[in-house]
Residue, then its C-alpha position, 0 to 999 in steps of 0.5 A: m283374130n282376123e279382126n283383131i288384127n285389122n284393128s291393130t293395122s289400122n291404129k297403126i296407119d292412122n298413128n303414123i298419119e298422125n305423126a307425120y301430121v304432126m313432123s309436117q306442122r315443125i320448124y326444124e333446124h339445118s342439123e335436124l334435118i341433116k340427121l333424120l336423114s342419116e337416122g329418121s324412119i321412112a316419114e322421118k326422112q321424106i319430111a325432112a327432104l322435103e323440109f331441106d332448106y339448103v345446101k352450102t357444104q359437101d355433107d349437106a349435098a351428101a344428107l341428099i344424094k346418100n338418100l337417092t338410093g337404097c332406101d324407100g320410094k317415098i324417100r328415093e322420090a322426095v329427095a329428087h325432087k328436092i334436089y332440084y328444086l335446090i339446084k335450080n333456086q340455089p345457083d351455088s348449090k350446084s358446083i358442090f351437088a356435082e363433087c356428090s357420088v356421080e354412082d350415086w346420080a347414076k343409079a337415080t337416073i335408072d331408078i323404076n320410078a320416073n318421077i326419079c329419073r325425069s328429076i335427076i336427069d333435069s337436075a344433071k342437066e344443070l351441072i352439064d358446064n362441070e365437066s367433071f361431072s359430065k365426064a364421070y356422069a357420061q361414062n356411068i350412064v353409057q354402062y348402063t346404056e351396053e348392059a341394058l342392051n346386052e340384056l335385051d341381046k340375050f332375050i328369047y320370045r320365052d323370056k317374062k315379059y316383066t324381065i324384058n319391060k325393066q331392059l327396056f326402061k333402064l335403055y329408055w331413060c339411059l338414052e333420056a339421059l345421053a340425050y344431053f351428055y352424049k357430047f361426053v362420049p366418045d363417038t365410035v362408043m355413042e354410034s355403037i349405042l345408036n345404031r343398037s338401040s335403033v333396031q329395038e322393037e319398041y318404039t319409044i325406044r328408037e323414038k329416043v335415038a331419034q332424038i340424040i341424032v337430029k341434034t348433031d350431023k353425025y349418023s346419017k346413014l341411021k338418019s335415013r333409015l329412021s326417016d322412013d321407020e315405021n312409027y309416026y313418032v319417029r319419023q316426025i322427029l327426024h322430019h321434023p326436028s325443029f318441034f322436038q329440039 
């Protein structure tokens, strides 16, 4: 019985690999790629994202953006990578992507896959001159940041470590995004976020705070406190800001 199950699973994997190989050798019409992103299997959507050739309309951009959330990680990562590639190599696509759902951009910023978080933040940075996008994106990121901080405030030592780490991961990538979009956040809100984040035990969070505050002439008390932080890397950012900008 087990042998039959194993053989069946092995055959299925072999077939999937063979189908993926055949698909990767094809040349697709642009309309086919959009359809695959909408209706395809995991492998089909992944290949469609990798093969996606241009963004000229809102429908083109939406076909990618809609697959940034709520689907398999392999699809999300392929889509995030392609969005960054297109924005960097097709400047005219920037204004089109900026009109897509900001909520999807923000959700992808705190994906559980760090590669996706990085690709999306790098892509969002390319759209920062679009004030409407940047304000809306920053507002969404602030909401996620405050949610993470509120959850962290509730935790006690009995809470499971993975639960705490999940919120720290979320906070880390929110701060990474805010390092570029902080100017679109009200000063009082940003100061509160930085102060609350600066007391987290996880030093990488304090590093992110330091990387934000060295970009401004504000938050002098916070700068002074973190310049004596127990962590070497946090202190280095404050003492040698030019190395980290």
